C-alpha positions in Angstrom: 50.8 -10.4 0.5 48.8 -9.4 3.9 48.9 -11.6 7.1 46.5 -10.9 10.3 47.6 -12.2 13.5 44.8 -12.5 16.1 46.1 -14.7 18.7 44.6 -14.9 22.2 47.1 -15.1 25.1 49.0 -18.3 26.0 48.3 -18.1 29.7 50.8 -18.0 32.2 53.6 -17.4 29.4 52.9 -14.8 27.1 49.9 -12.1 26.7 48.2 -11.8 23.9 50.0 -8.6 22.3 53.7 -11.0 22.9 51.8 -13.8 21.1 50.9 -11.3 18.2 54.7 -10.2 18.1 56.4 -13.4 18.3 54.1 -14.9 15.4 54.7 -11.5 13.2 58.6 -12.1 13.7 58.5 -15.7 12.4 56.1 -14.6 9.4 58.7 -11.5 8.8 61.5 -14.0 9.0 60.0 -15.2 5.7 59.6 -12.3 3.8 60.3 -8.6 5.5 57.6 -7.0 2.9 54.7 -8.8 4.0 51.9 -6.4 5.0 51.0 -8.2 8.7 47.9 -6.6 10.9 48.0 -7.1 14.9 44.6 -7.8 16.5 45.5 -9.3 20.1 42.3 -11.2 21.4 40.4 -11.8 24.1 37.7 -13.6 25.3 36.6 -11.2 28.5 39.2 -12.7 30.5 42.7 -11.9 31.3 44.2 -9.7 29.0 40.7 -7.9 27.9 42.2 -4.3 28.3 45.2 -4.9 26.6 43.1 -6.6 23.7 41.1 -3.3 23.5 43.6 -0.6 24.5 45.6 -2.0 21.8 43.1 -2.1 19.4 41.9 1.4 19.9 44.5 3.3 21.6 43.9 4.9 25.1 46.0 4.6 28.5 46.2 2.1 31.8 45.0 3.5 35.1 47.2 1.5 38.1 44.2 1.0 41.1 44.9 -0.3 44.7 41.7 -2.6 45.2 40.8 -5.8 47.2 42.4 -8.9 45.7 40.4 -12.1 46.1 41.7 -12.8 49.7 40.9 -9.6 50.6 44.3 -8.5 51.1 45.1 -5.2 48.5 46.9 -5.8 45.1 48.1 -3.7 42.4 45.6 -3.5 39.4 44.6 -1.5 36.8 41.7 -0.5 34.3 42.0 0.7 30.7 40.5 4.2 29.7 39.5 4.4 25.7 40.8 8.0 23.7 37.2 9.6 24.3 38.1 9.7 28.1 34.5 8.5 28.9 34.8 4.9 28.2 36.1 2.6 30.6 37.4 -1.3 29.9 37.8 -3.2 33.3 38.7 -7.0 33.8 37.6 -8.7 36.9 40.7 -10.9 36.6 43.2 -7.9 37.5 41.1 -7.5 40.6 39.3 -10.8 41.8 41.1 -13.5 39.3 42.6 -16.5 40.0 46.0 -15.8 39.0 46.1 -13.3 41.9 46.1 -16.3 44.2 48.7 -19.3 45.1 47.1 -22.6 44.4 47.4 -23.0 48.4 45.7 -19.8 48.5 42.5 -20.9 46.4 39.2 -21.2 48.7 36.0 -20.5 47.0 34.4 -20.2 50.1 35.3 -17.1 51.4 37.3 -15.5 48.0 35.3 -12.2 46.9 34.5 -10.1 44.3 34.9 -7.1 46.1 37.7 -5.6 44.5 36.0 -5.9 40.7 33.3 -3.2 42.1 36.0 -1.4 43.5 37.4 -0.7 40.0 33.5 -0.8 38.7 33.8 2.6 41.1 36.7 4.2 40.4 36.2 4.3 37.0 32.7 5.9 37.7 34.6 8.6 39.7 37.4 9.4 37.1 34.0 10.2 34.4 33.5 7.0 32.9 30.0 6.8 31.4 30.7 3.7 29.3 32.0 0.5 30.5 33.3 -2.7 29.0 33.7 -5.4 31.7 35.8 -8.6 31.1 34.4 -11.3 33.5 36.5 -13.9 32.8 39.4 -15.6 35.2 37.8 -15.3 38.4 39.3 -16.6 41.6 35.2 -16.4 43.5 32.2 -18.1 43.6 30.2 -15.4 45.6 27.9 -14.5 43.3 29.0 -11.3 42.1 28.0 -10.2 46.1 31.3 -9.0 46.9 31.0 -6.5 43.5 27.6 -5.5 44.4 28.6 -4.3 48.3 31.2 -2.1 46.7 28.8 -0.8 44.3 26.5 0.2 47.6 23.8 -3.0 48.2 23.5 -4.5 51.2 23.3 -8.3 51.9 21.9 -8.8 55.0 20.8 -11.7 57.6 18.1 -12.8 59.4 19.4 -10.0 62.1 19.6 -7.4 59.7 23.6 -7.5 59.5 25.7 -7.9 56.8 26.7 -11.4 55.6 30.5 -12.0 56.2 32.2 -12.5 52.1 32.5 -15.6 50.3 30.4 -17.9 48.6 30.3 -20.0 51.8 28.5 -17.5 53.5 25.6 -17.1 51.3 23.4 -19.6 53.1 23.2 -16.5 55.8 21.4 -14.3 52.9 17.8 -13.4 54.1 17.5 -10.0 52.2 18.9 -7.6 49.7 18.7 -3.9 49.9 19.7 -2.7 46.7 18.4 0.8 47.3 22.2 2.3 48.1 23.3 0.9 44.7 25.6 4.1 43.1 22.6 5.6 41.0 25.6 6.8 38.2 25.3 3.1 37.0 21.9 3.6 35.9 23.1 6.4 33.4 26.2 4.0 32.2 26.2 2.0 29.3 27.3 -1.4 30.3 29.0 -3.9 27.9 29.9 -7.7 29.5 32.0 -9.7 27.7 31.7 -13.2 28.7 32.9 -16.8 27.1 30.5 -19.0 29.2 27.0 -20.1 28.9 26.6 -21.8 32.4 23.3 -21.2 34.3 23.9 -20.0 38.2 23.5 -23.3 39.9 23.0 -27.1 39.0 25.1 -29.5 37.2 26.4 -27.1 34.7 26.4 -24.1 37.5 29.2 -21.9 38.2 30.0 -23.9 41.7 30.1 -27.7 39.5 31.8 -26.6 36.6 34.5 -24.2 37.9 34.7 -24.9 41.5 37.1 -27.2 41.1 39.8 -25.3 39.7 39.0 -22.5 42.0 40.3 -25.0 44.9 36.6 -26.7 46.0 36.5 -30.2 47.0 33.7 -32.3 46.1 32.0 -31.5 49.4 32.6 -27.3 49.1 31.2 -28.3 45.4 27.8 -29.4 46.9 27.6 -26.3 49.5 28.7 -23.5 47.3 25.9 -25.0 44.9 23.6 -24.9 47.4 24.2 -21.6 48.6 24.3 -20.0 44.8 20.9 -22.2 44.6 19.4 -20.2 47.5 21.0 -16.8 46.5 19.4 -16.5 43.5 16.0 -16.9 45.2 17.0 -13.9 47.3 18.2 -12.2 44.1 14.5 -13.1 42.6 12.5 -12.0 45.5 14.9 -8.9 46.2 15.0 -7.3 43.0 12.3 -9.1 40.9 14.9 -10.5 38.3 14.9 -14.3 38.2 17.8 -14.8 36.4 19.7 -17.6 37.9 18.5 -19.6 34.8 19.8 -17.5 32.3 23.0 -18.4 30.2 25.9 -16.5 31.7 24.5 -16.0 35.2 27.0 -18.9 36.3 30.0 -16.6 34.6 32.4 -15.6 37.1 31.1 -17.5 40.1 27.7 -15.8 39.4 29.3 -12.5 38.8 26.8 -12.6 35.8 23.9 -13.1 37.9 24.4 -9.8 39.8 25.2 -8.1 36.9 22.0 -8.8 35.1 19.9 -8.5 38.4 21.6 -5.3 39.6 22.6 -3.2 36.3 20.5 -4.8 34.1 23.5 -5.8 31.9 23.5 -7.8 29.0 26.2 -10.6 28.4 27.6 -11.0 25.1 30.4 -13.3 23.9 33.5 -12.0 24.8 35.2 -12.6 21.6 32.9 -10.9 19.5 33.1 -7.9 21.3 37.0 -7.3 21.0 36.1 -8.4 17.2 33.5 -5.8 16.9 35.9 -3.2 18.3 38.8 -3.9 16.5 36.7 -3.9 13.3 37.9 -7.1 12.5 35.9 -7.6 9.1 37.4 -4.5 7.8 40.7 -5.8 8.6 40.7 -8.6 6.7 39.6 -7.1 3.6 42.3 -7.6 1.2 44.1 -10.3 3.7 45.8 -13.6 2.3 46.2 -15.4 5.2 44.7 -15.7 9.2 47.0 -17.0 11.9 45.2 -17.4 15.3 46.5 -19.4 18.8 45.7 -20.0 22.5 47.8 -22.0 24.9 45.4 -25.2 24.8 43.7 -26.1 21.6 40.9 -28.8 22.3 37.2 -29.8 21.8 36.1 -27.0 24.1 37.9 -24.2 21.8 34.3 -24.3 19.5 32.5 -22.9 22.4 33.3 -19.1 22.1 36.8 -19.3 22.3 39.2 -16.8 20.4 40.4 -19.4 17.7 37.2 -20.3 17.1 35.7 -16.8 16.7 38.7 -15.7 14.4 38.0 -18.6 12.5 34.6 -17.4 12.0 35.2 -14.6 10.4 37.9 -15.7 8.3 36.0 -18.8 6.8 33.1 -15.4 6.1 35.9 -14.0 4.0 37.3 -17.5 2.6 40.6 -16.4 3.9 42.6 -20.0 5.2 43.3 -19.8 8.7 45.6 -21.3 10.9 45.7 -22.2 14.9 49.2 -22.3 16.6 48.8 -23.7 20.5 51.1 -24.6 23.0 48.9 -28.2 23.1 46.5 -29.9 21.4 44.6 -32.8 22.4 42.8 -35.4 20.0 39.9 -33.9 19.8 40.7 -31.0 18.4 40.3 -32.6 15.3 36.3 -31.7 15.2 37.6 -28.1 15.0 38.6 -28.9 11.0 35.0 -28.8 10.6 34.7 -25.2 11.3 37.1 -24.1 8.7 40.3 -24.5 10.0 43.0 -24.9 7.4 45.7 -26.6 10.2 45.7 -26.5 13.8 49.7 -27.0 14.9 51.4 -27.3 18.3 54.5 -24.8 18.8 56.5 -27.8 20.4 59.2 -29.3 18.4 60.1 -31.9 20.2 60.2 -33.4 23.8 60.0 -31.1 26.4 58.9 -30.2 29.7 55.7 -27.6 30.7 58.5 -25.3 32.5 60.8 -25.4 29.7 57.9 -24.4 26.9 56.5 -21.9 28.7 59.5 -20.4 29.2 60.7 -20.9 25.6 56.9 -19.8 24.3 58.3 -16.5 22.2 60.7 -18.3 20.3 58.6 -21.3 19.5 56.0 -19.4 18.2 58.2 -17.8 15.7 59.6 -20.6 14.4 56.2 -22.3 14.5 54.6 -19.8 12.4 57.6 -19.3 9.9 57.2 -22.9 9.1 53.5 -22.7 8.3 54.0 -19.3 6.4 56.7 -21.4 4.4 54.1 -23.9 3.7 51.4 -21.7 2.6 53.6 -20.1 0.3 54.6 -23.4 -1.2 51.1 -24.1 -1.5 50.0 -21.6 -3.3 53.0 -21.0 -6.2 52.1 -24.7 -7.3 
């Protein structure tokens, strides 16, 4: 029997590799002869580097860069076995996970460190970049990233504007003549799990600003600033990107990647599945386990379990999702082919306790699910 295990991370608790290993441990408790294939997944956010390096091999390069508040942080990127492909996740330099709740303020957080990671990878010889842009703490339109790569953002007095989304109203002109010319000779793939435009009711500020620390008043200001920035981008670069799906990803980093680098944004989970050759891995499989920290109706919009389920259904393989939390509207996911959606929680428990016990909870849940599956096929 062959079981494919392809979960996302349980954010704040376990990365995708640890989740997959916990599930595998439960599966092998049932029958140690079962063949398991572990495919740790990601959608472009935190864990993307681990997922790709695990799938293809390679190494992790430590780098010290500017964090989202401008204070240096210890970061990293991945290098694949060809030594020419770098895998970089924005969350490792400009991520929300790098700030405490009290430190979150998208008026001044910056994506500069993400640009520094890209530059370091180019300095080290990378000629293909796989960029994951989920999990940002920023709302600066990717200005920080682009500035680290040589672009100048000037006010009416030809001075550089200050960092952060709160200062984009001062932007008058963009000078991209100093953009690192190595980028024109670099293949760039962007993993993105959202389709929001740059501004408006569904834009970066309105939808994601609050989780980054924005008050309603700040959201209004940030949205107005990003709209102004989008107009400046079009005027200065000739690329009108603010209404393109994904332009609002990572607080507008998506817009900057499209306007300055000519990058195309692709579903993050799809990129990881292609890299891992999931279609080939699923050949001969009898059962698929996936999972995420929280499953709700939003899971159907490009999240890892939905992407995995789509593949499993195409191969006519039962797929079950294990999650830390499940909402009532998650029942809508059954229409997309899930055989089951289960919480790993076994009884009344606090969130802190559940997060501390995620690994054993996953292990026991995977064991229970497989025993039930085997009972069904033996009838």
